C-alpha positions as CSV (number, residue, x, y, z in Angstrom):
1,M,223.7,175.7,99.5
2,S,221.2,173.1,98.2
3,H,221.9,171.1,95.0
4,D,219.3,173.1,93.2
5,G,220.7,176.4,94.4
6,L,224.2,175.3,93.4
7,M,223.1,174.5,89.8
8,K,221.3,177.8,89.5
9,S,224.4,179.7,90.7
10,A,226.5,177.8,88.2
11,I,224.1,178.7,85.3
12,L,224.1,182.3,86.4
13,L,227.9,182.5,86.6
14,I,228.6,180.6,83.3
15,T,226.3,183.0,81.4
16,L,227.8,186.2,82.9
17,G,231.1,185.8,81.2
18,E,234.7,185.3,82.4
19,T,235.4,188.7,83.9
20,E,232.1,189.1,85.7
21,A,232.1,185.6,87.0
22,A,235.6,186.0,88.3
23,Q,234.5,189.1,90.2
24,V,231.9,187.1,92.0
25,L,234.0,184.0,92.7
26,K,236.8,186.1,94.3
27,F,234.5,186.7,97.3
28,L,233.8,183.0,97.9
29,E,235.6,180.7,100.2
30,P,237.8,177.9,98.6
31,K,235.2,175.2,99.2
32,E,232.4,177.3,97.7
33,V,234.6,178.1,94.6
34,Q,235.3,174.4,94.1
35,K,231.7,173.4,94.4
36,V,230.4,176.1,92.0
37,S,233.2,175.5,89.6
38,A,232.5,171.7,89.5
39,A,228.8,172.5,89.0
40,M,229.7,174.7,86.0
41,V,231.8,172.0,84.5
42,A,229.0,169.5,84.9
43,L,226.3,171.7,83.4
44,G,226.5,170.5,79.8
45,S,224.3,172.2,77.2
46,L,221.6,174.6,78.5
47,S,218.3,175.5,76.8
48,R,217.2,179.1,76.5
49,E,214.3,178.3,78.8
50,Q,216.7,177.1,81.6
51,I,218.8,180.3,81.3
52,F,215.8,182.5,81.2
53,E,214.2,180.9,84.3
54,V,217.4,181.4,86.3
55,F,217.8,185.1,85.3
56,E,214.2,185.8,85.9
57,E,214.4,184.3,89.4
58,F,217.6,186.2,90.1
59,H,216.1,189.5,88.9
60,E,213.0,189.0,91.1
61,N,215.2,188.2,94.1
62,A,217.4,191.2,93.4
63,M,214.4,193.5,93.2
64,E,212.9,192.2,96.4
65,K,216.3,192.4,98.3
66,T,217.3,195.9,97.1
67,T,219.4,197.8,99.8
68,V,218.0,201.2,98.9
69,G,216.9,202.9,102.1
70,M,218.4,200.3,104.4
71,D,221.6,199.3,106.1
72,S,223.5,197.4,103.4
73,S,226.1,196.0,105.7
74,A,223.4,194.6,108.0
75,Y,221.6,193.1,105.0
76,I,224.7,191.5,103.7
77,R,225.6,190.2,107.1
78,N,222.1,188.6,107.6
79,M,222.1,187.2,104.1
80,L,225.5,185.6,104.3
81,T,224.8,184.2,107.8
82,A,221.6,182.6,106.6
83,A,223.4,181.2,103.5
84,L,226.7,180.0,104.9
85,G,226.3,179.8,108.7
86,T,227.8,182.1,111.3
87,H,231.4,180.8,111.2
88,K,231.9,181.0,107.4
89,A,230.0,184.2,107.0
90,A,232.2,185.9,109.5
91,G,235.4,185.2,107.5
92,L,233.7,186.3,104.2
93,L,232.3,189.5,105.7
94,D,235.7,190.4,107.0
95,R,237.1,190.2,103.4
96,I,234.1,192.0,101.8
97,L,233.3,194.7,104.2
98,H,236.8,195.5,105.3
99,N,238.5,194.7,102.0
100,N,241.2,192.5,103.6
101,D,243.5,190.4,101.5
102,T,243.5,186.6,101.8
103,T,247.0,185.9,103.2
104,G,249.0,183.8,105.6
105,I,247.2,180.7,107.0
106,E,244.1,181.7,105.1
107,S,246.0,181.3,101.8
108,L,246.7,177.6,102.6
109,K,243.0,176.9,102.1
110,W,243.6,177.3,98.4
111,L,246.5,174.8,98.2
112,E,246.3,171.1,97.6
113,P,246.8,169.0,100.8
114,I,250.0,167.4,99.4
115,A,251.6,170.9,98.9
116,I,250.8,171.9,102.4
117,A,252.0,168.6,103.9
118,D,255.4,169.1,102.0
119,M,255.6,172.7,103.3
120,I,254.9,171.9,107.0
121,Q,256.0,168.4,107.7
122,G,259.5,169.5,108.8
123,E,258.0,172.0,111.4
124,H,257.5,171.4,115.1
125,P,254.3,169.4,115.8
126,Q,252.9,172.3,117.8
127,I,253.3,174.6,114.8
128,I,251.6,172.1,112.6
129,A,248.8,171.7,115.0
130,T,248.3,175.5,115.2
131,I,248.2,175.7,111.4
132,L,245.8,172.7,110.9
133,V,243.1,174.0,113.4
134,H,242.6,177.0,111.2
135,L,241.9,175.0,108.1
136,E,238.6,173.2,107.2
137,A,238.4,169.8,108.9
138,D,238.4,167.8,105.7
139,Q,241.4,169.6,104.4
140,A,243.3,169.2,107.7
141,S,242.5,165.5,107.8
142,S,243.8,165.0,104.2
143,I,247.1,166.7,105.3
144,L,247.3,164.5,108.4
145,N,246.9,161.4,106.3
146,L,250.0,162.5,104.3
147,L,252.2,162.7,107.5
148,T,254.0,159.8,109.1
149,E,252.0,157.9,111.7
150,R,254.2,159.1,114.6
151,L,253.9,162.8,113.5
152,R,250.2,162.5,112.8
153,N,249.5,161.1,116.3
154,D,251.7,163.7,117.9
155,V,249.9,166.5,116.1
156,M,246.4,165.2,116.8
157,L,247.2,165.0,120.5
158,R,248.4,168.6,120.5
159,I,245.2,169.7,118.6
160,A,243.1,168.0,121.2
161,T,244.9,169.8,124.1
162,L,245.4,173.1,122.3
163,D,243.9,175.8,124.6
164,G,244.6,179.0,122.8
165,V,247.7,180.6,121.3
166,Q,249.3,184.0,122.2
167,P,248.2,186.5,119.6
168,I,251.8,187.6,119.0
169,A,252.8,184.0,118.4
170,L,249.9,183.5,115.9
171,Q,250.8,186.7,114.1
172,E,254.4,185.7,113.8
173,L,253.4,182.3,112.4
174,N,251.0,184.0,110.0
175,S,253.7,186.4,108.9
176,V,256.1,183.5,108.2
177,L,253.5,181.7,106.1
178,T,252.7,185.0,104.3
179,N,256.3,185.5,103.4
180,M,256.5,181.9,102.1
181,L,253.3,182.4,100.0
182,G,254.1,186.0,98.9
183,G,251.5,188.1,100.7
184,A,251.0,190.4,103.8
185,A,250.1,189.6,107.4
186,S,246.6,189.5,108.7
187,K,245.0,188.9,112.1
188,K,243.7,185.4,113.0
189,F,241.6,183.8,115.7
190,T,242.8,180.6,117.3
191,R,240.9,177.3,117.5
192,G,241.7,173.9,118.9
193,G,240.6,171.5,121.6
194,V,238.5,168.4,121.8
195,S,235.8,169.5,119.4
196,T,238.3,170.5,116.7
197,A,240.1,167.2,117.1
198,A,236.8,165.3,116.8
199,E,235.8,167.3,113.7
200,I,239.1,166.5,111.9
201,L,239.0,162.8,112.9
202,N,235.5,162.5,111.4
203,Y,237.2,162.9,108.0
204,I,240.5,161.1,108.5
205,G,239.6,157.5,107.7
206,T,239.0,154.4,109.8
207,A,242.6,153.1,110.0
208,N,244.3,156.3,110.9
209,E,241.4,157.3,113.2
210,S,241.9,154.2,115.3
211,S,245.6,154.8,115.5
212,V,245.2,158.4,116.6
213,I,242.5,157.5,119.2
214,D,244.7,154.6,120.6
215,N,247.6,157.0,120.9
216,V,245.6,159.6,122.7
217,R,244.2,156.9,125.0
218,S,247.7,155.7,125.9
219,V,248.5,159.3,127.1
220,D,245.1,160.4,128.4
221,P,242.1,157.9,128.5
222,D,239.7,160.6,129.5
223,L,240.7,162.9,126.7
224,A,240.3,160.0,124.2
225,Q,236.8,159.4,125.4
226,K,235.9,163.1,125.2
227,I,237.0,163.1,121.6
228,Q,235.1,160.0,120.7
229,D,232.0,161.4,122.5
230,Q,232.0,164.4,120.1
231,M,232.7,162.5,116.9
232,F,229.7,162.1,114.6
233,V,229.6,158.8,112.9
234,F,227.1,157.1,110.6
235,E,225.3,155.3,113.5
236,N,224.6,158.7,115.0
237,L,221.9,159.2,112.4
238,L,219.7,157.1,114.7
239,G,219.6,160.1,117.1
240,I,218.4,162.6,114.5
241,E,214.8,163.6,114.2
242,D,212.8,162.1,111.3
243,R,212.1,165.4,109.7
244,N,215.8,166.2,109.7
245,I,216.6,162.8,108.2
246,Q,214.2,163.6,105.4
247,L,216.0,166.9,104.7
248,I,219.3,165.0,104.6
249,L,218.0,162.4,102.2
250,R,216.8,165.1,99.7
251,E,220.5,166.0,99.3
252,V,221.9,162.5,99.0
253,Q,222.4,160.8,95.6
254,S,220.6,157.4,95.4
255,E,223.7,155.5,94.4
256,S,225.7,157.1,97.3
257,L,222.9,156.0,99.7
258,I,222.9,152.5,98.4
259,I,226.6,152.0,99.0
260,A,226.5,153.7,102.4
261,L,223.7,151.4,103.6
262,K,225.6,148.3,102.4
263,G,227.7,148.6,105.5
264,A,225.0,150.0,107.9
265,S,223.2,148.3,110.7
266,E,219.6,147.1,110.3
267,E,218.5,149.9,112.7
268,I,220.0,152.5,110.5
269,R,218.4,151.0,107.4
270,Q,215.0,151.0,109.1
271,K,215.5,154.6,110.1
272,I,216.2,155.6,106.5
273,F,213.4,153.4,105.1
274,K,210.7,155.0,107.3
275,N,211.7,158.5,106.2
276,M,211.2,157.8,102.5
277,S,208.1,157.5,100.3
278,Q,206.8,153.9,99.9
279,R,207.9,153.9,96.3
280,A,211.3,155.2,97.0
281,C,211.7,152.8,99.9
282,E,210.8,149.8,97.8
283,T,213.2,150.9,95.0
284,L,216.0,151.3,97.6
285,K,215.4,147.9,99.1
286,E,215.5,146.3,95.6
287,D,218.7,148.1,94.8
288,L,220.3,147.0,98.0
289,E,219.4,143.4,97.4
290,S,220.7,143.5,93.8
291,K,223.9,145.4,94.6
292,G,226.9,143.1,94.7
293,P,229.8,143.2,97.1
294,V,231.2,146.7,97.8
295,K,234.7,147.6,99.0
296,L,234.8,148.7,102.6
297,S,236.7,151.9,101.5
298,D,233.8,152.7,99.1
299,V,231.2,152.2,101.9
300,E,233.2,154.5,104.3
301,A,233.6,157.1,101.6
302,E,229.8,157.3,100.9
303,Q,229.0,157.2,104.6
304,K,231.3,160.2,105.0
305,A,229.5,161.9,102.1
306,V,226.2,161.5,103.8
307,L,227.6,162.8,107.1
308,N,229.2,165.8,105.3
309,I,225.7,166.7,104.0
310,A,224.3,166.4,107.5
311,R,227.0,168.7,108.9
312,R,226.6,171.2,106.1
313,L,222.8,171.4,106.7
314,A,223.5,171.8,110.5
315,D,226.1,174.6,109.8
316,E,223.5,176.3,107.6
317,G,221.0,176.1,110.5
318,L,218.5,174.0,108.5
319,I,218.7,171.0,110.8
320,S,219.8,170.0,114.3
321,L,222.0,166.9,114.5
322,G,220.8,166.2,118.0
323,S,222.9,163.1,118.4
324,K,225.0,161.8,121.2
325,G,228.6,160.7,120.8
326,S,229.3,157.1,119.8
327,D,232.5,155.1,119.8
328,E,231.2,152.7,117.2
329,T,233.4,152.3,114.1
330,Y,232.4,151.9,110.5
331,V,231.6,148.4,109.3
């Protein structure tokens, strides 16, 4: 969802009233709820004209998209896939069209990372790995950062080598978690492997990322290289087409971009500069020159933010990342 679309959604929901807004939010994934809720908090005062414009646009879209005389399930499936991407849409459709409860491993998505870490840190590393591959990569990485280095490295190695889980074992694990969280069991699909490990490592932070990769390399050098080849880091922006870079930049806040570029190579800077208007480019260069020293952790955080936007746009089918793996680390 674009920034503009997010704000329009927030305006619509905040003017609907608590009961109606709650009915809408219950069908969203945790990350969507958090984004829309944060946007609602940040709205501030609204003019009658702003509210009217949003409702008018919503009404026009609703009239154009009416499901009278058509397959409503097919329409909803196509709409959600276009909006959220195939993976996220599948989970949401399962809950809407089949009226399934959110339980077991799925319920963990609503908990804070520290609560999940406390809950699972005493479990066998293989069980922890199985749980984490079913969570969003950024949430899984936050949980891993709360574990001891030894346990974190063990779990990541198991995630990278995870090649499916017997359905009965997954159902039993989900049932245990459901009982802990107070719900009923539901069916799950298993993930894992090199791509999942790389996705989680993209969020985990430089220090722990290096430790994990070094540990995997000590066990299996080829596996470590495969993980690194699939990791998407800031320098990989060089491999993205200019038109896609332009779409990414539309979503990036100027202050975030300034800090991210403070630690970027000259090649990356030139890649960004050439995909901006002359005026915006000149302003950015001036801001970079006037910006004082920036903490490495702040640079890493803003680079991650830019990469998250790129991944989201790719998940939504709006861009193709089209980059090759890189074993470069952040500067």
